[in-house]
C-alpha positions in Angstrom: -39.5 -30.2 242.5 -41.7 -27.2 241.9 -45.5 -26.7 242.2 -46.9 -24.5 239.5 -50.5 -23.3 239.7 -52.8 -20.3 238.9 -52.5 -17.4 241.3 -55.5 -17.0 243.7 -56.5 -14.0 245.7 -54.9 -15.7 248.7 -51.5 -15.6 246.9 -51.8 -12.0 245.9 -50.2 -10.4 249.0 -47.1 -12.6 248.6 -47.0 -12.0 244.8 -47.2 -8.2 245.4 -44.3 -8.4 247.9 -42.2 -10.4 245.4 -42.9 -7.9 242.7 -41.8 -5.0 245.0 -38.7 -6.9 246.0 -37.7 -7.5 242.3 -38.8 -4.2 240.8 -39.2 -1.7 243.8 -42.6 -0.2 244.8 -42.2 2.6 242.1 -43.0 -0.1 239.5 -46.7 1.0 239.6 -45.8 4.4 238.1 -44.9 2.7 234.8 -47.2 3.4 231.8 -48.2 -0.2 231.6 -49.9 0.0 235.0 -52.3 2.6 233.7 -53.6 -0.1 231.3 -54.2 -2.4 234.2 -56.0 -0.1 236.6 -59.5 -1.2 237.3 -59.2 -4.2 234.9 -59.3 -7.8 236.2 -56.2 -9.8 235.4 -56.5 -13.0 233.4 -56.4 -15.2 236.4 -56.1 -18.5 234.5 -52.7 -17.3 233.1 -51.4 -15.6 236.3 -49.1 -18.4 237.6 -47.2 -18.9 240.9 -44.2 -21.2 241.3 -43.4 -22.6 244.7 -40.7 -25.0 246.0 -41.3 -28.2 248.0 -41.6 -26.1 251.2 -44.2 -23.8 249.8 -41.9 -20.8 249.4 -42.9 -18.5 246.6 -40.1 -18.5 244.0 -41.7 -16.8 241.0 -44.9 -15.4 239.5 -46.2 -14.2 236.2 -49.2 -12.1 235.4 -51.3 -11.2 232.3 -53.9 -8.5 231.6 -56.2 -8.0 228.7 -55.8 -4.9 226.5 -56.9 -3.7 223.1 -54.9 -2.7 220.1 -56.9 -1.4 217.1 -60.1 -2.8 218.8 -58.6 -6.3 218.8 -58.1 -8.3 222.1 -54.5 -8.7 223.2 -52.8 -10.2 226.2 -50.4 -7.8 228.0 -47.7 -10.0 229.7 -46.1 -8.8 232.8 -44.8 -8.5 235.3 -42.8 -11.7 235.6 -40.6 -12.0 238.7 -38.3 -14.6 240.1 -36.9 -14.3 243.7 -33.4 -12.9 243.6 -32.0 -16.0 245.3 -33.1 -18.2 242.4 -32.5 -15.9 239.4 -30.4 -17.5 236.7 -31.9 -21.0 237.2 -34.3 -20.9 234.3 -37.4 -20.3 236.4 -38.5 -17.2 234.5 -38.3 -19.1 231.2 -40.3 -21.9 232.8 -43.1 -19.4 233.8 -43.0 -17.8 230.3 -43.3 -21.1 228.4 -45.9 -22.6 230.6 -48.1 -19.5 230.7 -47.8 -18.9 226.9 -48.7 -22.6 226.3 -51.8 -22.1 228.4 -52.7 -18.9 226.6 -52.6 -20.7 223.3 -54.8 -23.5 224.7 -57.3 -21.0 225.9 -57.6 -19.5 222.4 -55.8 -16.2 222.8 -54.2 -15.1 219.5 -51.6 -12.5 220.4 -49.5 -11.4 223.3 -47.4 -8.2 223.9 -45.0 -6.9 226.5 -42.6 -4.2 227.2 -39.1 -5.6 227.6 -35.6 -6.3 226.2 -35.7 -7.9 222.8 -32.4 -9.9 223.3 -34.1 -11.7 226.2 -37.6 -12.2 225.0 -36.8 -13.1 221.4 -35.9 -16.6 222.6 -39.7 -17.1 223.2 -40.6 -15.8 219.8 -41.2 -12.1 220.6 -40.4 -9.5 218.0 -40.6 -5.7 217.9 -44.0 -4.3 217.1 -43.4 -1.3 214.8 -47.0 0.0 214.6 -48.2 -0.5 218.2 -48.0 2.5 220.5 -47.8 2.1 224.3 -48.7 5.1 226.5 -45.7 7.4 227.0 -43.1 7.4 228.3 -42.3 4.0 226.7 -39.3 3.3 224.5 -40.8 2.0 221.2 -37.9 -0.4 220.8 -39.2 -2.3 223.9 -42.7 -2.9 222.6 -42.7 -6.5 221.6 -45.3 -9.0 220.4 -45.8 -12.7 219.9 -48.3 -14.5 217.6 -50.0 -17.5 219.2 -51.9 -18.0 216.0 -50.1 -17.5 212.7 -50.8 -14.0 211.3 -52.5 -12.8 214.5 -50.6 -9.4 214.5 -51.1 -8.8 210.8 -53.0 -5.5 210.4 -53.2 -5.0 214.1 -51.8 -1.5 214.9 -52.4 1.7 216.8 -52.4 2.7 220.4 -52.7 0.2 223.2 -55.9 0.9 225.3 -57.5 -0.4 228.4 -60.0 -3.3 228.0 -63.5 -2.1 228.9 -65.6 -5.0 227.6 -67.9 -6.5 230.1 -66.8 -9.9 228.9 -63.2 -9.3 229.9 -63.2 -11.9 232.7 -64.2 -14.6 230.1 -61.2 -13.8 227.9 -63.3 -12.1 225.2 -64.4 -14.0 222.1 -61.0 -15.5 221.5 -61.1 -17.7 224.6 -62.4 -21.3 224.5 -65.5 -22.1 226.6 -63.8 -24.7 228.7 -60.3 -24.3 230.3 -57.7 -26.9 229.4 -56.8 -29.6 231.8 -53.3 -27.9 232.3 -55.0 -25.2 234.3 -54.7 -27.5 237.4 -51.8 -27.5 239.7 -48.8 -29.3 238.2 -45.5 -30.5 239.7 -42.4 -29.7 237.6 -38.9 -30.9 237.9 -36.2 -28.2 238.1 -34.8 -27.0 234.8 -31.6 -28.7 233.6 -28.6 -27.4 235.5 -30.7 -25.7 238.3 -30.5 -26.4 242.0 -33.5 -27.8 243.8 -35.0 -24.3 243.7 -35.3 -23.6 247.5 -34.9 -20.0 248.5 -31.2 -19.2 249.2 -29.9 -22.1 247.0 -29.4 -20.1 243.8 -27.4 -17.1 242.7 -28.5 -13.7 241.6 
């Protein structure tokens, strides 16, 4: 069984260590990190996944950005411990966090990643959205949480500077959904029990 709950500041050192393990410390030099500097993450959607012993197995984060003056969620990073990669934990984090984002009233999500992997979650290439360079335009992907949410939204991706950012801007509901609480989830079909060292890379 897994425990899935929002990341807290107490989790942050462990999450940062997991991100460094999966992506190397140089990850912070990527262009997407310039959009995150000095901006609070969307804590309600930043989830951590732990096994029965409390070992951190995975984490996913979201930041608010703007595209054409419209609020957008920037997904990433999402990381799964190397010993449990291939067991469906990344997909679990993706689906649960996107479901929570929809419940909270967010309309659109974007990320920088490989289309063959992320299209299973409904992501498609954003032809008219420009990430800061150097970013391969073919890796700029978007997902509509509300039908038509990306229609007419184009231009450069910019940092969120609104004072209301912590509240999720005007697209977020006033009350968080009940699913924001800690939940216990069974392992995905075909996965091991999810303890560190039990999986394969």
